[in-house]
VOPAGU-2260 file (C-alpha; in pm, 1 decimal, decimal comma):
REM VOPAGU-2260
SITE   aa  ch    i         X         Y         Z
SITE  UNK   A    0     737,6   -1504,2   -6354,2
SITE  UNK   A    1     386,4   -1415,5   -6362,6
SITE  UNK   A    2     327,5   -1704,8   -6143,5
SITE  UNK   A    3     581,5   -1630,4   -5916,5
SITE  UNK   A    4     442,8   -1258,1   -5859,2
SITE  UNK   A    5     105,0   -1353,5   -5806,0
SITE  UNK   A    6     257,0   -1605,9   -5559,7
SITE  UNK   A    7     418,1   -1325,8   -5354,1
SITE  UNK   A    8      91,6   -1112,4   -5384,0
SITE  UNK   A    9     -85,9   -1374,7   -5221,2
SITE  UNK   A   10     157,5   -1406,0   -4978,4
SITE  UNK   A   11     168,6   -1046,4   -4870,6
SITE  UNK   A   12    -240,3   -1055,2   -4890,4
SITE  UNK   A   13    -283,6   -1303,3   -4624,1
SITE  UNK   A   14       6,8   -1156,1   -4412,2
SITE  UNK   A   15     265,5   -1417,2   -4499,5
SITE  UNK   A   16     543,1   -1158,8   -4529,8
SITE  UNK   A   17     751,3   -1109,7   -4250,0
SITE  UNK   A   18     610,2    -743,0   -4176,2
SITE  UNK   A   19     266,4    -894,0   -4222,6
SITE  UNK   A   20     325,5   -1208,6   -3951,9
SITE  UNK   A   21     457,8    -934,1   -3698,5
SITE  UNK   A   22     158,0    -710,8   -3711,2
SITE  UNK   A   23     -79,9   -1000,1   -3674,2
SITE  UNK   A   24     127,8   -1167,8   -3368,6
SITE  UNK   A   25     144,8    -786,0   -3227,3
SITE  UNK   A   26    -252,3    -776,1   -3269,5
SITE  UNK   A   27    -262,4   -1090,5   -3110,9
SITE  UNK   A   28     -90,8   -1042,6   -2817,0
SITE  UNK   A   29    -276,6    -706,3   -2769,4
SITE  UNK   A   30    -588,9    -900,4   -2745,4
SITE  UNK   A   31    -424,3   -1170,6   -2522,7
SITE  UNK   A   32    -309,5    -881,8   -2256,9
SITE  UNK   A   33    -643,9    -707,1   -2234,8
SITE  UNK   A   34    -815,2   -1063,2   -2185,2
SITE  UNK   A   35    -559,7   -1084,1   -1894,0
SITE  UNK   A   36    -621,9    -764,1   -1744,7
SITE  UNK   A   37    -990,4    -784,6   -1791,6
SITE  UNK   A   38    -983,9   -1113,6   -1620,4
SITE  UNK   A   39   -1154,0   -1252,0   -1941,8
SITE  UNK   A   40   -1090,7   -1631,7   -1909,7
SITE  UNK   A   41   -1263,3   -1735,1   -2225,3
SITE  UNK   A   42   -1110,5   -1433,1   -2444,1
SITE  UNK   A   43    -793,7   -1523,0   -2315,9
SITE  UNK   A   44    -820,5   -1902,1   -2397,5
SITE  UNK   A   45    -896,3   -1788,3   -2776,3
SITE  UNK   A   46    -564,7   -1625,2   -2815,6
SITE  UNK   A   47    -375,1   -1978,9   -2705,5
SITE  UNK   A   48    -252,2   -2163,7   -2447,0
SITE  UNK   A   49    -404,3   -2122,9   -2094,5
SITE  UNK   A   50     -63,1   -2162,9   -1918,7
SITE  UNK   A   51      12,2   -1857,2   -1706,9
SITE  UNK   A   52    -338,6   -1718,3   -1707,9
SITE  UNK   A   53    -451,9   -1905,8   -1359,9
SITE  UNK   A   54     -81,1   -1837,1   -1209,5
SITE  UNK   A   55    -109,2   -1487,5   -1236,3
SITE  UNK   A   56    -492,5   -1404,9   -1128,6
SITE  UNK   A   57    -374,2   -1301,9    -783,8
SITE  UNK   A   58    -150,2   -1063,0    -884,5
SITE  UNK   A   59    -309,9    -710,8    -912,0
SITE  UNK   A   60    -191,3    -588,8   -1254,6
SITE  UNK   A   61    -246,8    -225,6   -1375,5
SITE  UNK   A   62     -47,2    -288,2   -1681,3
SITE  UNK   A   63      20,1    -545,6   -1909,7
SITE  UNK   A   64     132,2    -503,9   -2277,5
SITE  UNK   A   65     369,8    -715,7   -2505,5
SITE  UNK   A   66     580,0    -510,2   -2796,3
SITE  UNK   A   67     700,9    -761,4   -3062,1
SITE  UNK   A   68    1046,7    -672,1   -3159,5
SITE  UNK   A   69    1093,0    -951,3   -3431,1
SITE  UNK   A   70     899,7   -1281,3   -3567,0
SITE  UNK   A   71    1070,2   -1599,2   -3727,3
SITE  UNK   A   72     831,2   -1778,1   -3910,6
SITE  UNK   A   73     872,6   -2151,1   -4058,0
SITE  UNK   A   74     502,6   -2220,3   -4255,0
SITE  UNK   A   75     248,5   -2219,6   -3999,8
SITE  UNK   A   76     479,3   -2204,8   -3693,4
SITE  UNK   A   77     695,2   -1902,9   -3563,0
SITE  UNK   A   78     863,9   -1789,1   -3282,6
SITE  UNK   A   79     830,2   -1401,9   -3168,7
SITE  UNK   A   80    1053,8   -1220,4   -2941,5
SITE  UNK   A   81     878,8    -939,8   -2752,5
SITE  UNK   A   82     927,5    -697,3   -2443,4
SITE  UNK   A   83     676,8    -776,3   -2200,4
SITE  UNK   A   84     594,4    -440,0   -1981,2
SITE  UNK   A   85     386,2    -483,4   -1699,5
SITE  UNK   A   86     292,8    -278,9   -1362,1
SITE  UNK   A   87     162,3    -384,3   -1023,7
SITE  UNK   A   88    -121,3    -172,9    -901,2
SITE  UNK   A   89     -36,0      36,1    -635,6
SITE  UNK   A   90     313,9     -85,1    -593,2
SITE  UNK   A   91     501,9      -8,6    -875,9
SITE  UNK   A   92     580,0     349,4    -991,5
SITE  UNK   A   93     694,7     280,5   -1338,0
SITE  UNK   A   94     633,6     -31,6   -1555,9
SITE  UNK   A   95     878,6    -357,5   -1502,8
SITE  UNK   A   96    1000,3    -449,0   -1840,4
SITE  UNK   A   97    1149,1    -805,1   -1943,6
SITE  UNK   A   98    1201,6    -983,2   -2240,3
SITE  UNK   A   99    1009,2   -1290,5   -2351,3
SITE  UNK   A  100    1012,9   -1569,9   -2652,1
SITE  UNK   A  101     666,7   -1696,3   -2759,4
SITE  UNK   A  102     583,5   -1982,4   -2973,2
SITE  UNK   A  103     299,8   -1955,1   -3214,8
SITE  UNK   A  104     125,1   -2165,4   -3449,3
SITE  UNK   A  105    -166,1   -2084,3   -3749,7
SITE  UNK   A  106    -466,5   -2292,0   -3799,6
SITE  UNK   A  107    -629,4   -2368,5   -4130,5
SITE  UNK   A  108    -814,1   -2023,5   -4107,4
SITE  UNK   A  109    -489,3   -1831,9   -4094,9
SITE  UNK   A  110    -544,8   -1734,2   -3712,2
SITE  UNK   A  111    -228,8   -1763,7   -3509,2
SITE  UNK   A  112    -237,3   -1874,3   -3118,6
SITE  UNK   A  113      27,4   -1853,2   -2841,3
SITE  UNK   A  114     132,4   -2211,2   -2771,2
SITE  UNK   A  115     406,5   -2103,5   -2531,7
SITE  UNK   A  116     532,2   -1753,6   -2368,9
SITE  UNK   A  117     848,6   -1835,6   -2173,4
SITE  UNK   A  118    1142,2   -1607,7   -2074,0
SITE  UNK   A  119    1403,4   -1492,1   -2335,7
SITE  UNK   A  120    1738,3   -1671,9   -2277,1
SITE  UNK   A  121    1899,3   -1368,7   -2152,3
SITE  UNK   A  122    1615,0   -1291,5   -1884,1
SITE  UNK   A  123    1527,1   -1468,8   -1553,3
SITE  UNK   A  124    1170,6   -1620,5   -1491,8
SITE  UNK   A  125     913,4   -1432,2   -1344,7
SITE  UNK   A  126     757,5   -1583,8   -1038,5
SITE  UNK   A  127     450,9   -1695,2   -1215,8
SITE  UNK   A  128     677,7   -1907,0   -1448,9
SITE  UNK   A  129     720,2   -2105,8   -1154,8
SITE  UNK   A  130     355,6   -2220,9   -1055,0
SITE  UNK   A  131      54,0   -2045,1    -916,6
SITE  UNK   A  132     117,8   -1711,9    -725,8
SITE  UNK   A  133     -52,2   -1657,9    -393,1
SITE  UNK   A  134     -67,5   -1323,2    -279,0
SITE  UNK   A  135     -92,9   -1144,1      74,1
SITE  UNK   A  136    -109,6    -756,6     100,4
SITE  UNK   A  137      -0,5    -568,8     409,9
SITE  UNK   A  138      -4,5    -209,3     501,0
SITE  UNK   A  139     282,6    -115,1     287,3
SITE  UNK   A  140     373,6    -432,6     118,2
SITE  UNK   A  141     281,8    -682,7    -152,3
SITE  UNK   A  142     414,4   -1046,4     -58,1
SITE  UNK   A  143     385,4   -1293,6    -389,9
SITE  UNK   A  144     478,7   -1653,8    -319,6
SITE  UNK   A  145     466,8   -1971,1    -518,3
SITE  UNK   A  146     434,5   -2298,4    -293,5
SITE  UNK   A  147     394,8   -2116,5      40,3
SITE  UNK   A  148      98,0   -2090,2     276,0
SITE  UNK   A  149    -110,3   -1774,8     335,7
SITE  UNK   A  150     -13,7   -1765,0     701,5
SITE  UNK   A  151     379,5   -1779,4     595,6
SITE  UNK   A  152     329,1   -1521,2     347,7
SITE  UNK   A  153     151,1   -1265,5     621,5
SITE  UNK   A  154     466,0   -1329,3     807,3
SITE  UNK   A  155     678,8   -1180,2     527,6
SITE  UNK   A  156     422,2    -900,5     498,2
SITE  UNK   A  157     448,9    -799,6     870,9
SITE  UNK   A  158     832,4    -806,7     858,3
SITE  UNK   A  159     800,4    -601,7     539,5
SITE  UNK   A  160     563,9    -344,8     712,3
SITE  UNK   A  161     795,1    -316,0     992,5
SITE  UNK   A  162    1081,2    -249,6     773,1
SITE  UNK   A  163     903,2      66,3     569,1
SITE  UNK   A  164     864,7     302,0     877,3
SITE  UNK   A  165    1223,1     211,3    1002,1
SITE  UNK   A  166    1355,4     291,3     675,1
SITE  UNK   A  167    1167,6     598,9     642,8
SITE  UNK   A  168    1266,5     707,2    1000,7
SITE  UNK   A  169    1626,1     645,2     910,9
SITE  UNK   A  170    1645,3     814,0     552,0
SITE  UNK   A  171    1331,8    1007,6     505,2
SITE  UNK   A  172     995,1     981,5     347,5
SITE  UNK   A  173    1084,7    1070,2     -19,1
SITE  UNK   A  174    1039,7     735,1    -144,9
SITE  UNK   A  175     758,9     529,5    -281,3
SITE  UNK   A  176     703,6     365,4      74,1
SITE  UNK   A  177     584,3      41,1     -81,6
SITE  UNK   A  178     770,7    -312,7    -115,9
SITE  UNK   A  179     700,4    -608,3    -331,7
SITE  UNK   A  180     841,9    -933,1    -189,6
SITE  UNK   A  181     877,5   -1237,2    -412,0
SITE  UNK   A  182     905,0   -1581,5    -218,4
SITE  UNK   A  183     954,8   -1859,0    -441,9
SITE  UNK   A  184     936,3   -2225,9    -351,8
SITE  UNK   A  185    1341,2   -2256,8    -274,5
SITE  UNK   A  186    1667,5   -2167,6    -347,3
SITE  UNK   A  187    1658,4   -2285,6    -723,2
SITE  UNK   A  188    1343,8   -2071,1    -777,2
SITE  UNK   A  189    1533,3   -1751,1    -624,9
SITE  UNK   A  190    1823,7   -1825,7    -903,3
SITE  UNK   A  191    1560,1   -1889,4   -1176,8
SITE  UNK   A  192    1430,8   -1542,3   -1087,7
SITE  UNK   A  193    1769,3   -1393,6   -1109,2
SITE  UNK   A  194    1885,3   -1593,5   -1387,9
SITE  UNK   A  195    2193,8   -1727,9   -1199,6
SITE  UNK   A  196    2340,0   -2041,7   -1080,4
SITE  UNK   A  197    2159,8   -2150,7    -735,1
SITE  UNK   A  198    2538,3   -2173,5    -595,9
SITE  UNK   A  199    2577,2   -1814,2    -631,1
SITE  UNK   A  200    2298,8   -1750,5    -342,9
SITE  UNK   A  201    2334,4   -2023,8    -125,5
SITE  UNK   A  202    2335,4   -1862,3     219,3
SITE  UNK   A  203    2203,6   -1551,3     114,2
SITE  UNK   A  204    1886,6   -1480,0     260,5
SITE  UNK   A  205    1740,4   -1225,3      24,4
SITE  UNK   A  206    1837,5    -983,7    -264,9
SITE  UNK   A  207    1673,3    -665,4    -421,6
SITE  UNK   A  208    1692,4    -627,6    -764,2
SITE  UNK   A  209    1663,6    -276,9    -943,2
SITE  UNK   A  210    1815,1     -12,7   -1173,3
SITE  UNK   A  211    2064,1     217,1   -1038,9
SITE  UNK   A  212    2136,4     547,6   -1179,7
SITE  UNK   A  213    1764,8     588,6   -1342,7
SITE  UNK   A  214    1633,5     826,8   -1113,8
SITE  UNK   A  215    1284,4     859,4    -986,2
SITE  UNK   A  216    1121,7     695,2   -1293,5
SITE  UNK   A  217    1337,6     323,0   -1244,4
SITE  UNK   A  218    1122,0      13,5   -1266,3
SITE  UNK   A  219    1016,2     -65,5    -910,4
SITE  UNK   A  220    1231,8    -302,9    -726,1
SITE  UNK   A  221    1178,7    -674,2    -625,7
SITE  UNK   A  222    1284,9    -810,0    -291,7
SITE  UNK   A  223    1342,2   -1188,3    -378,1
SITE  UNK   A  224    1395,6   -1415,7     -52,2
SITE  UNK   A  225    1582,8   -1727,4     -43,3
SITE  UNK   A  226    1338,7   -1904,1     176,3
SITE  UNK   A  227    1591,5   -2164,9     244,1
SITE  UNK   A  228    1852,9   -1945,9     417,3
SITE  UNK   A  229    1569,1   -1721,7     544,3
SITE  UNK   A  230    1406,4   -1980,3     753,8
SITE  UNK   A  231    1746,7   -2045,3     930,7
SITE  UNK   A  232    1727,3   -1691,8    1076,7
SITE  UNK   A  233    1559,5   -1592,9    1410,5
SITE  UNK   A  234    1292,6   -1318,7    1424,8
SITE  UNK   A  235    1540,3   -1041,2    1469,0
SITE  UNK   A  236    1758,2   -1159,4    1179,0
SITE  UNK   A  237    1450,8   -1190,0     967,5
SITE  UNK   A  238    1380,1    -830,4    1017,7
SITE  UNK   A  239    1746,4    -704,4     996,0
SITE  UNK   A  240    1708,8    -872,9     658,6
SITE  UNK   A  241    1409,2    -710,6     517,4
SITE  UNK   A  242    1489,8    -373,2     659,0
SITE  UNK   A  243    1823,0    -418,8     471,6
SITE  UNK   A  244    1645,3    -483,2     124,0
SITE  UNK   A  245    1392,1    -214,7     220,4
SITE  UNK   A  246    1701,5      25,2     241,8
SITE  UNK   A  247    1795,3     -34,4    -109,8
SITE  UNK   A  248    1449,6       2,2    -247,2
SITE  UNK   A  249    1457,3     361,7     -56,2
SITE  UNK   A  250    1788,0     500,2    -189,2
SITE  UNK   A  251    1779,1     331,0    -528,1
SITE  UNK   A  252    1727,5     678,7    -705,1
SITE  UNK   A  253    2029,6     816,4    -503,7
SITE  UNK   A  254    2270,2     505,8    -560,3
SITE  UNK   A  255    2441,9     535,6    -894,7
SITE  UNK   A  256    2745,4     371,2   -1068,4
SITE  UNK   A  257    2928,8     615,7    -841,5
SITE  UNK   A  258    2845,5     440,0    -518,6
SITE  UNK   A  259    3068,0     175,8    -415,1
SITE  UNK   A  260    2912,3    -143,5    -256,8
SITE  UNK   A  261    3077,5     -79,5      90,2
SITE  UNK   A  262    2876,1     223,8      97,5
SITE  UNK   A  263    2525,1      86,2     -34,4
SITE  UNK   A  264    2563,1    -227,8     154,5
SITE  UNK   A  265    2677,6     -41,2     472,7
SITE  UNK   A  266    2434,7     175,1     489,8
SITE  UNK   A  267    2163,7     -84,7     420,2
SITE  UNK   A  268    2296,1    -264,2     732,4
SITE  UNK   A  269    2333,5      55,9     926,6
SITE  UNK   A  270    1954,0     112,8     908,1
SITE  UNK   A  271    1891,1    -265,1     949,3
SITE  UNK   A  272    2068,1    -270,8    1292,4
SITE  UNK   A  273    1977,8      97,5    1365,2
SITE  UNK   A  274    1689,2       6,5    1607,3
SITE  UNK   A  275    1817,2    -325,6    1732,6
SITE  UNK   A  276    1979,3    -438,7    2044,9
SITE  UNK   A  277    2283,9    -604,5    1904,8
SITE  UNK   A  278    2650,4    -487,9    2047,3
SITE  UNK   A  279    2910,7    -418,5    1748,6
SITE  UNK   A  280    3055,5    -750,8    1825,5
SITE  UNK   A  281    2748,4    -947,0    1803,8
SITE  UNK   A  282    2656,6    -745,1    1461,5
SITE  UNK   A  283    3008,1    -784,5    1318,2
SITE  UNK   A  284    3117,3   -1132,1    1449,7
SITE  UNK   A  285    3380,2   -1209,5    1144,3
SITE  UNK   A  286    3517,1    -861,7    1154,5
SITE  UNK   A  287    3561,4    -897,1    1561,4
SITE  UNK   A  288    3750,4   -1211,4    1517,9
SITE  UNK   A  289    3965,9   -1047,1    1264,7
SITE  UNK   A  290    4036,1    -771,5    1480,7
SITE  UNK   A  291    4083,1   -1009,9    1801,2
SITE  UNK   A  292    4370,7   -1158,2    1610,9
SITE  UNK   A  293    4530,5    -856,2    1489,9
SITE  UNK   A  294    4406,6    -847,6    1150,4
SITE  UNK   A  295    4268,0    -505,1    1113,5
SITE  UNK   A  296    4171,4    -419,2     748,9
SITE  UNK   A  297    4410,7    -194,2     581,4
SITE  UNK   A  298    4150,8     -33,1     367,1
SITE  UNK   A  299    3747,5     -45,6     325,8
SITE  UNK   A  300    3633,9    -343,7      86,7
SITE  UNK   A  301    3622,5    -325,6    -281,1
SITE  UNK   A  302    3321,0    -434,2    -472,2
SITE  UNK   A  303    3489,1    -770,4    -554,7
SITE  UNK   A  304    3471,8    -861,5    -201,8
SITE  UNK   A  305    3130,1    -837,5    -216,1
SITE  UNK   A  306    3106,2   -1101,9    -483,8
SITE  UNK   A  307    2913,4   -1448,4    -415,7
SITE  UNK   A  308    3218,0   -1642,2    -455,5
SITE  UNK   A  309    3176,3   -1916,1    -175,8
SITE  UNK   A  310    3394,3   -1747,0      77,4
SITE  UNK   A  311    3125,1   -1685,2     327,2
SITE  UNK   A  312    3350,2   -1550,1     588,2
SITE  UNK   A  313    3518,8   -1282,3     347,1
SITE  UNK   A  314    3137,5   -1170,5     228,5
SITE  UNK   A  315    3051,7   -1125,1     579,0
SITE  UNK   A  316    3371,4    -913,8     695,8
SITE  UNK   A  317    3319,0    -723,5     354,5
SITE  UNK   A  318    2954,7    -636,9     486,3
SITE  UNK   A  319    3049,5    -564,4     835,1
SITE  UNK   A  320    3315,8    -306,7     709,8
SITE  UNK   A  321    3088,6    -122,7     508,9
SITE  UNK   A  322    2843,0    -115,0     835,9
SITE  UNK   A  323    3090,0     -36,7    1081,6
SITE  UNK   A  324    3183,8     267,4     830,7
SITE  UNK   A  325    2859,5     412,5     810,9
SITE  UNK   A  326    2798,2     330,8    1182,5
SITE  UNK   A  327    3129,7     565,7    1228,1
SITE  UNK   A  328    2997,6     855,8    1021,8
SITE  UNK   A  329    2655,8     828,5    1178,3
SITE  UNK   A  330    2824,1     849,0    1546,7
SITE  UNK   A  331    3103,2    1096,5    1498,1
SITE  UNK   A  332    2923,0    1337,2    1240,9
SITE  UNK   A  333    2568,7    1256,4    1284,4
SITE  UNK   A  334    2290,4    1079,7    1074,7
SITE  UNK   A  335    2226,5    1372,8     905,0
SITE  UNK   A  336    2570,4    1395,9     758,0
SITE  UNK   A  337    2559,0    1002,3     682,7
SITE  UNK   A  338    2236,1    1063,3     467,3
SITE  UNK   A  339    2399,4    1383,2     291,3
SITE  UNK   A  340    2723,9    1164,1     256,2
SITE  UNK   A  341    2530,7     903,3      76,2
SITE  UNK   A  342    2372,7    1117,0    -151,8
SITE  UNK   A  343    2661,5    1308,0    -228,8
SITE  UNK   A  344    2845,8    1017,2    -363,3
SITE  UNK   A  345    2543,8     868,0    -568,8
SITE  UNK   A  346    2530,4    1242,1    -739,8
SITE  UNK   A  347    2887,8    1232,9    -857,6
SITE  UNK   A  348    2922,1    1185,4   -1246,0
SITE  UNK   A  349    3155,5     914,0   -1191,5
SITE  UNK   A  350    3286,6     668,0    -964,4
SITE  UNK   A  351    3672,8     814,0    -945,0
SITE  UNK   A  352    3669,5    1063,1    -715,5
SITE  UNK   A  353    3322,8    1031,3    -565,4
SITE  UNK   A  354    3406,2     941,4    -203,7
SITE  UNK   A  355    3697,9    1164,4    -163,8
SITE  UNK   A  356    3494,4    1468,2    -287,0
SITE  UNK   A  357    3204,6    1373,9     -47,4
SITE  UNK   A  358    3422,3    1331,9     233,7
SITE  UNK   A  359    3577,7    1641,0     183,8
SITE  UNK   A  360    3252,0    1836,0     129,4
SITE  UNK   A  361    2999,5    1680,7     359,3
SITE  UNK   A  362    3262,1    1537,2     636,8
SITE  UNK   A  363    3539,0    1763,2     606,4
SITE  UNK   A  364    3761,9    1482,0     586,9
SITE  UNK   A  365    4016,9    1308,1     372,6
SITE  UNK   A  366    4017,8     956,7     250,9
SITE  UNK   A  367    4337,4     874,8     412,5
SITE  UNK   A  368    4241,7    1021,5     775,5
SITE  UNK   A  369    3908,0     854,1     729,2
SITE  UNK   A  370    4056,6     530,3     693,1
SITE  UNK   A  371    4268,5     566,1    1012,8
SITE  UNK   A  372    3950,0     694,5    1213,3
SITE  UNK   A  373    3762,4     401,1    1076,4
SITE  UNK   A  374    4053,7     129,6    1172,1
SITE  UNK   A  375    4086,1     295,5    1521,1
SITE  UNK   A  376    3700,5     242,4    1533,5
SITE  UNK   A  377    3724,0    -103,4    1480,7
SITE  UNK   A  378    3986,0    -154,7    1749,5
SITE  UNK   A  379    3790,7      41,8    2028,2
SITE  UNK   A  380    3456,4    -118,2    1934,2
SITE  UNK   A  381    3545,6    -450,3    1825,0
SITE  UNK   A  382    3877,9    -517,0    1997,7
């Protein structure tokens, strides 16, 4: 019994207990974070593997910190779960937080070091997990890429820089007006960032990640490009895509669980096409073909219609339906009312009744009347 007590005391004294190991790992990761922010390669190397350090050097970081949530130790090795919070200098109003899993080992002197730092199973990769990041700054954008040339990243920056004033002109200037665009090597890289199968995004040129309903302090959005699909677009199509995604960034604080996808996606398309020269039939070709067949939708699309299920034509019709509905509001009630309608729907405390109340309060109409007007609009514009 005395020997057992002495052994336990020895374990606690050297940090062998779970709380002691967790404190030691937290201290290690604090030093590692400081070294990264300071650009001190030697100090970073003293905390373990250099993997990731070089990949991150081009990213202008204002904050980088870990919060250890658990440590699972087996002898002189351990696995730590931690929340990584980071903020890109000048582009993130609030930190982005992502879950990480770290493998660690302890040397004969009792010092822990990091052997690997990877995304947790439930989290997507970060861009630097895929290779060395290159960075190009635009006037209101930061484009980060892996496996991309500086010239290619500058092309994205030009598109993003044109998107920012276009969105501000249509939506207003009360948003952060800075974009972070991530350009991985391929569709597979995009899927890794989103922690989803690549098949879910084949043919999708870009998506925007973000947290709805979090207000002004929501973590910064990321526009994630699928370079395979994006590269197939012409210049005007690429601009529409970047302006569409920038709209999601601008409207995030007013987009909530009450906002149906036909409104959020349709509004983003409305701003994307607003300054272009495309006719309604050119902007909504799948819906135009359906109308020409006499197949006019009975109702606005449900959220499920926007799923990346492999039905490309059905997905296109859903987006085009949302766009035509927003275009109808802008044409018939005016752009100010369209903006007010968007905000009113997002401000509702639940999905049920949100659109109906905003139609009544902002547009002075009912859901049934609006749907009928939208169907007539399709006949006149696309028939």
